[in-house]
Backbone bond lengths (Angstrom), bond angles and torsions (degrees), N, CA, C in turn:
res aa  C-N    CA-C-N  psi(-1)  N-CA   C-N-CA  omega(-1)  CA-C   N-CA-C  phi
1 M - - - 1.445 - - 1.517 107.69 -
2 S 1.325 115.60 131.75 1.458 118.96 -178.22 1.523 110.59 -76.59
3 T 1.316 114.40 170.19 1.457 120.05 -179.61 1.530 111.62 -64.02
4 M 1.344 116.14 -41.32 1.454 119.62 179.89 1.523 111.39 -64.62
5 A 1.344 117.43 -41.48 1.459 120.88 177.56 1.516 111.27 -63.97
6 T 1.326 117.36 -36.23 1.460 120.80 177.34 1.527 111.12 -65.45
7 I 1.316 116.82 -41.82 1.462 121.01 178.44 1.531 110.29 -64.04
8 V 1.338 116.78 -45.48 1.473 120.63 178.26 1.522 110.62 -62.07
9 F 1.345 116.29 -40.56 1.463 120.37 177.88 1.518 111.02 -57.91
10 F 1.330 117.03 -50.46 1.459 119.80 -176.72 1.518 111.27 -65.96
11 I 1.328 118.41 -38.32 1.464 120.81 178.76 1.531 110.39 -60.82
12 F 1.329 116.50 -50.88 1.468 118.91 -176.70 1.528 112.95 -76.76
13 A 1.318 118.80 -25.41 1.455 120.27 172.57 1.521 110.60 -66.98
14 I 1.331 115.81 -41.40 1.469 119.80 176.66 1.524 111.01 -65.78
15 I 1.339 117.04 -39.48 1.472 120.10 177.24 1.534 110.16 -62.81
16 A 1.337 117.48 -44.44 1.462 120.49 -178.66 1.527 111.42 -64.46
17 V 1.322 116.66 -44.12 1.469 119.56 -178.49 1.538 110.78 -71.44
18 A 1.333 117.25 -41.08 1.459 119.59 -179.91 1.531 111.71 -66.43
19 S 1.325 117.16 -38.64 1.463 118.11 177.80 1.525 111.53 -72.12
20 A 1.334 118.59 -30.92 1.465 120.52 172.86 1.532 110.05 -65.08
21 W 1.309 116.42 -37.81 1.458 120.68 174.58 1.539 110.30 -63.40
22 G 1.337 115.72 -38.83 1.460 119.76 177.24 1.511 112.80 -64.71
23 V 1.336 116.89 -33.26 1.472 120.79 176.51 1.507 109.70 -60.18
24 V 1.314 116.51 -44.27 1.459 121.64 -173.98 1.522 112.14 -77.28
25 T 1.326 117.74 -36.15 1.457 119.72 -172.07 1.519 115.09 -98.12
26 S 1.311 118.52 -11.20 1.468 120.24 -177.72 1.520 110.56 -68.10
27 K 1.331 115.79 136.33 1.460 120.19 178.31 1.507 112.10 -84.09
28 N 1.328 117.58 -13.80 1.461 122.04 179.80 1.529 107.76 -103.11
29 I 1.322 116.66 122.59 1.467 119.91 -174.51 1.523 112.52 -68.01
30 V 1.337 117.84 -29.67 1.461 120.18 176.92 1.522 110.28 -68.60
31 H 1.331 116.42 -39.72 1.477 119.52 176.25 1.530 110.21 -64.17
32 S 1.341 117.32 -37.35 1.466 120.03 177.23 1.527 111.00 -60.76
33 A 1.337 117.03 -41.34 1.460 120.29 179.11 1.525 110.95 -65.83
34 L 1.313 117.89 -37.51 1.472 120.63 178.18 1.537 110.97 -70.28
35 F 1.336 117.46 -37.82 1.453 120.10 173.61 1.530 110.90 -61.74
36 L 1.328 116.88 -36.35 1.460 120.74 178.55 1.533 110.88 -62.62
37 A 1.325 117.49 -42.53 1.446 121.43 176.81 1.542 111.02 -62.01
38 L 1.323 116.94 -40.76 1.469 120.83 178.01 1.526 110.86 -64.93
39 S 1.325 117.39 -39.06 1.457 120.84 177.75 1.520 111.28 -63.65
40 F 1.345 116.56 -43.13 1.466 120.14 177.51 1.522 111.08 -60.85
41 T 1.321 117.14 -39.18 1.472 120.42 179.39 1.529 111.15 -66.82
42 G 1.314 117.36 -39.77 1.466 120.66 176.49 1.513 112.42 -61.57
43 V 1.332 116.66 -39.09 1.466 120.55 178.07 1.522 110.06 -67.91
44 A 1.346 117.72 -35.48 1.472 120.30 177.67 1.513 111.38 -62.36
45 V 1.321 117.93 -38.57 1.469 120.61 177.39 1.528 110.20 -65.67
46 L 1.319 116.95 -36.40 1.475 119.74 176.86 1.524 110.96 -64.92
47 Y 1.336 117.29 -35.54 1.468 119.67 175.25 1.532 111.13 -65.03
48 I 1.318 116.98 -37.10 1.466 119.79 177.28 1.532 110.50 -62.68
49 L 1.314 116.56 -40.39 1.468 120.18 178.28 1.530 111.60 -65.58
50 L 1.322 117.29 -22.48 1.466 120.79 177.40 1.526 112.19 -90.73
51 N 1.321 117.51 9.51 1.457 124.31 -178.32 1.522 112.46 61.18
52 A 1.304 116.54 35.51 1.479 122.37 176.69 1.530 107.17 -114.97
53 E 1.339 114.29 70.83 1.458 119.10 -173.93 1.517 113.36 -65.82
54 F 1.331 116.46 -37.26 1.469 119.34 -179.76 1.519 111.26 -64.93
55 I 1.326 116.98 -43.41 1.451 120.68 179.17 1.525 110.22 -66.71
56 A 1.335 117.19 -35.19 1.459 119.80 176.66 1.525 110.89 -65.28
57 A 1.340 116.80 -42.21 1.445 119.88 177.71 1.519 111.37 -65.21
58 A 1.324 117.03 -40.26 1.466 120.44 176.55 1.521 110.50 -65.42
59 Q 1.311 118.01 -36.60 1.479 121.67 177.26 1.512 110.24 -62.12
60 I 1.312 117.19 -44.77 1.448 120.58 -179.38 1.536 111.17 -68.29
61 L 1.337 116.47 -45.92 1.463 119.57 -177.33 1.536 111.78 -69.12
62 V 1.332 116.25 -49.13 1.460 119.19 -172.26 1.532 111.28 -80.78
63 Y 1.315 117.47 -54.15 1.457 119.02 -174.10 1.521 112.04 -80.76
64 T 1.341 116.91 -57.15 1.465 118.70 -177.31 1.511 110.76 -65.26
65 G 1.313 117.51 -42.57 1.455 120.23 -177.74 1.504 113.08 -78.73
66 A 1.296 117.26 -66.14 1.467 121.19 -169.70 1.520 113.59 -76.17
67 I 1.324 117.72 -54.71 1.456 121.09 -174.22 1.516 111.09 -66.02
68 S 1.330 117.67 -46.61 1.468 119.68 -178.90 1.528 111.36 -63.36
69 I 1.305 117.95 -43.30 1.456 119.71 179.25 1.521 110.72 -66.05
70 M 1.329 117.72 -38.01 1.450 120.03 177.04 1.530 111.40 -64.68
71 V 1.337 117.49 -39.82 1.466 120.40 176.32 1.518 110.53 -63.09
72 I 1.336 117.25 -43.96 1.465 120.45 179.66 1.527 110.78 -63.19
73 F 1.320 117.33 -44.29 1.471 119.57 176.88 1.519 111.56 -62.72
74 A 1.318 117.60 -43.12 1.461 120.38 -179.87 1.527 110.48 -63.06
75 V 1.312 117.37 -41.26 1.468 120.32 178.82 1.517 110.59 -65.09
76 M 1.329 116.14 -46.04 1.454 118.93 -177.68 1.525 112.73 -68.73
77 L 1.320 117.08 -29.20 1.458 119.64 -179.42 1.520 113.17 -83.87
78 T 1.314 117.90 -25.01 1.461 119.42 -175.01 1.510 114.95 -104.46
79 V 1.327 119.05 -21.68 1.447 120.31 -177.06 1.518 109.95 -73.34
80 R 1.304 115.29 127.28 1.447 121.67 177.19 1.514 108.68 -105.31
81 G 1.306 116.90 146.82 1.466 121.01 176.98 1.514 111.55 81.09
82 D 1.324 114.81 -155.24 1.455 121.80 -175.34 1.518 110.28 -79.32
83 V 1.325 117.14 123.27 1.446 122.18 -178.62 1.533 111.04 -70.93
84 Q 1.325 117.21 -26.18 1.466 120.93 -178.82 1.535 111.54 -61.69
85 E 1.317 117.66 -28.56 1.462 121.01 -176.68 1.526 111.67 -104.55
86 S 1.327 117.90 27.37 1.456 120.31 -176.39 1.526 112.77 -74.70
87 N 1.305 117.90 -28.24 1.462 121.59 -179.79 1.520 107.86 -140.63
88 T 1.306 115.41 80.06 1.466 119.43 -170.49 1.522 113.77 -76.49
89 E 1.332 117.44 -32.35 1.450 118.34 -174.57 1.518 111.09 -151.92
90 T 1.327 115.14 141.34 1.460 120.73 174.02 1.516 107.01 -118.43
91 N 1.331 116.27 124.31 1.464 120.52 -174.35 1.523 113.43 -97.61
92 K 1.290 119.21 -4.99 1.471 121.60 -171.21 1.528 112.63 -105.80
93 W 1.337 118.66 35.12 1.464 121.36 -179.80 1.508 112.40 -64.00
94 L 1.308 117.86 -42.64 1.467 120.49 -177.02 1.512 111.28 -65.50
95 W 1.328 118.01 -44.93 1.456 122.05 178.06 1.524 111.54 -62.41
96 G 1.311 117.16 -45.39 1.468 121.16 -179.87 1.517 112.03 -63.04
97 T 1.316 116.85 -42.97 1.460 121.18 178.36 1.533 110.68 -64.71
98 G 1.321 117.23 -41.78 1.451 120.48 178.88 1.529 113.15 -63.44
99 V 1.334 116.17 -46.05 1.467 120.00 179.26 1.528 110.56 -64.58
100 A 1.324 117.40 -42.23 1.472 120.94 178.68 1.526 110.49 -63.70
101 G 1.328 118.15 -40.28 1.467 120.83 178.61 1.513 112.06 -65.43
102 I 1.321 117.70 -43.25 1.467 121.05 178.63 1.532 110.08 -63.39
103 L 1.328 116.93 -43.70 1.459 120.87 178.45 1.531 111.38 -62.38
104 F 1.334 117.55 -40.59 1.448 121.29 178.06 1.536 110.97 -62.75
105 V 1.311 117.01 -44.76 1.467 120.67 179.65 1.527 110.65 -62.85
106 L 1.351 117.77 -42.97 1.461 120.38 -179.99 1.539 111.97 -63.63
107 I 1.322 116.59 -43.60 1.472 119.22 177.76 1.515 111.37 -65.13
108 A 1.340 117.40 -41.00 1.460 120.12 177.57 1.509 111.31 -62.60
109 L 1.329 118.43 -40.01 1.460 120.93 178.48 1.525 110.98 -64.51
110 V 1.326 117.93 -41.75 1.458 120.32 178.53 1.519 110.74 -62.75
111 I 1.318 117.32 -43.65 1.474 120.50 -179.35 1.527 111.22 -67.33
112 L 1.317 116.92 -44.43 1.467 119.57 -175.87 1.534 113.17 -73.96
113 T 1.316 118.26 -26.90 1.465 119.28 -179.32 1.529 112.68 -88.94
114 N 1.308 118.38 -13.43 1.458 121.31 178.42 1.525 108.78 -89.88
115 E 1.318 117.30 120.47 1.467 120.94 -175.34 1.513 113.08 -79.65
116 N 1.324 118.03 -26.78 1.459 121.05 -173.31 1.513 113.31 -104.11
117 W 1.304 119.64 23.61 1.458 119.70 -175.31 1.517 112.47 -72.88
118 R 1.315 118.28 -18.15 1.461 120.11 178.72 1.528 112.66 -91.34
119 V 1.298 117.92 -9.23 1.453 121.56 -177.70 1.530 108.09 -85.14
120 L 1.320 115.93 116.35 1.454 121.40 -179.70 1.525 108.70 -101.39
121 P 1.323 117.49 144.60 1.466 119.01 176.34 1.521 110.41 -66.53
122 M 1.307 114.91 157.55 1.469 119.41 177.96 1.527 110.05 -65.97
123 P 1.328 117.69 134.82 1.460 118.49 -179.62 1.526 111.25 -69.14
124 T 1.299 115.28 144.83 1.457 120.02 177.85 1.509 109.30 -92.97
125 D 1.312 115.77 158.27 1.462 120.27 -179.48 1.526 111.51 -80.97
126 T 1.310 118.04 -19.59 1.464 120.36 179.26 1.510 110.18 -97.21
127 G 1.317 115.61 162.22 1.448 120.66 176.41 1.514 111.02 87.05
128 G 1.293 115.52 -148.56 1.436 121.36 -179.24 1.520 112.32 89.94
129 T 1.317 114.84 -167.99 1.453 119.08 -174.84 1.521 113.01 -73.92
130 V 1.331 117.37 -26.67 1.467 119.11 179.67 1.526 109.93 -68.08
131 E 1.336 117.01 -42.29 1.460 119.32 177.90 1.526 111.31 -66.52
132 L 1.326 116.76 -37.04 1.457 120.23 176.71 1.532 110.41 -62.82
133 A 1.329 116.94 -41.82 1.463 119.83 178.63 1.532 110.90 -65.62
134 N 1.328 117.08 -40.26 1.466 119.18 177.87 1.531 111.59 -63.82
135 L 1.323 116.75 -41.97 1.470 119.56 177.73 1.532 111.05 -63.67
136 L 1.330 115.71 -42.79 1.460 119.89 -177.00 1.512 112.23 -67.63
137 L 1.308 117.67 -37.12 1.466 120.83 -174.48 1.531 113.37 -99.63
138 Q 1.350 118.33 -2.45 1.450 120.32 176.47 1.523 110.73 -117.40
139 W 1.311 117.23 -67.19 1.468 121.43 -174.72 1.512 112.09 -72.77
140 Y 1.307 118.19 -37.03 1.453 121.25 -175.27 1.524 112.13 -110.43
141 M 1.325 117.17 32.70 1.459 120.94 -179.05 1.523 111.68 -65.84
142 V 1.321 118.87 -42.73 1.454 121.28 -177.69 1.524 111.45 -65.17
143 P 1.327 121.86 -46.93 1.470 119.62 176.22 1.531 112.57 -63.66
144 F 1.329 116.35 -33.70 1.470 120.88 178.66 1.529 109.76 -63.68
145 E 1.328 117.44 -45.98 1.460 121.27 177.79 1.503 112.29 -70.24
146 A 1.343 117.55 -33.15 1.470 120.51 176.92 1.528 110.48 -64.60
147 A 1.331 117.29 -39.10 1.460 120.04 177.27 1.527 110.87 -65.57
148 A 1.349 117.19 -39.24 1.464 120.04 176.54 1.511 111.81 -63.05
149 L 1.329 116.32 -42.11 1.469 121.22 178.57 1.536 110.13 -64.73
150 L 1.320 117.05 -41.77 1.460 121.42 179.28 1.527 111.31 -62.00
151 L 1.324 117.36 -43.19 1.468 120.97 177.65 1.531 110.79 -63.77
152 T 1.323 117.57 -39.45 1.467 120.81 178.26 1.520 110.72 -65.27
153 I 1.308 117.37 -43.06 1.470 120.51 177.96 1.521 110.56 -64.15
154 A 1.317 117.77 -39.35 1.461 120.65 178.33 1.518 111.44 -63.79
155 L 1.350 117.37 -40.10 1.445 120.37 178.55 1.523 111.09 -66.91
156 I 1.327 118.51 -40.66 1.455 121.31 176.92 1.528 110.54 -63.80
157 G 1.315 117.14 -41.71 1.450 120.63 176.48 1.512 113.19 -62.36
158 A 1.344 116.83 -39.04 1.459 120.61 178.04 1.536 110.68 -65.29
159 V 1.320 116.69 -39.44 1.464 120.10 178.11 1.518 110.29 -64.85
160 I 1.317 118.03 -43.62 1.466 122.00 179.90 1.529 110.43 -63.80
161 L 1.327 117.24 -43.58 1.461 120.01 179.34 1.530 111.69 -66.93
162 A 1.325 116.75 -36.30 1.459 120.41 -177.77 1.522 111.06 -70.98
163 K 1.306 117.34 -39.82 1.474 120.54 -178.67 1.511 111.69 -77.43
164 G 1.317 117.50 -26.43 1.446 121.17 -177.63 1.520 110.54 85.59
165 V 1.298 115.96 142.18 1.448 121.10 -179.44 1.531 107.63 -101.89
166 K 1.321 115.27 128.86 1.463 119.45 177.28 1.528 108.36 -83.99
167 E 1.321 114.01 125.91 1.465 119.11 -179.48 1.524 109.28 -85.16
168 S 1.291 116.01 134.92 1.464 120.44 176.91 1.530 108.61 -92.93
169 K 1.322 115.72 134.89 1.482 119.30 -177.75 1.479 111.73 -109.40
C-alpha cells in the first residue's frame, strides 16, 4: 500500500468511526440519521481502497442512498413534537464502554496471536466483482427486483401508518 493510500485510508477510517460515534451520541435523531449516511460513505471509500469497486458502488447506492434516505423519511414522518428532544439522555454509557472495550481486546488478541493474518491467498483470474454483477443482474434479477419492490411497499406502508388513515363512517 502506498503512502497516499495509507493517508486516504486513515482519513476515511477516522471519518467512518467518528460519524458512527455521532450516530450514537447525537441528541437529535435527524442528525443521527445524517451521521449514519456519512459513516456508510466512509465505508464505501474503504471498499474502493480494497479494490472492491462493485461493493463500494452497492454500498453507496443501497446503504447511503436508499437505506439512509428511508431512515430519514421514516424519522421525519413519525416523530411527533420537537425533534431536538427526541433522545435526551442515554443511561447505558458504562455498559456500552465495557462491552466495546472487551470486544476490542478480544479482536486485538486474535490479530496479534495469529501469525499468518497478513498472508493473503493468490488472487484467481476468475470471479471478482464483474462476475458478481453478472450473477446479480442476470441469474438473480427477479429476486433483486422483488427486494426493490418489497422495500418500496414497506416505505409506502410506513408513510400511510405515519400519516394515519382517516376512517369513513
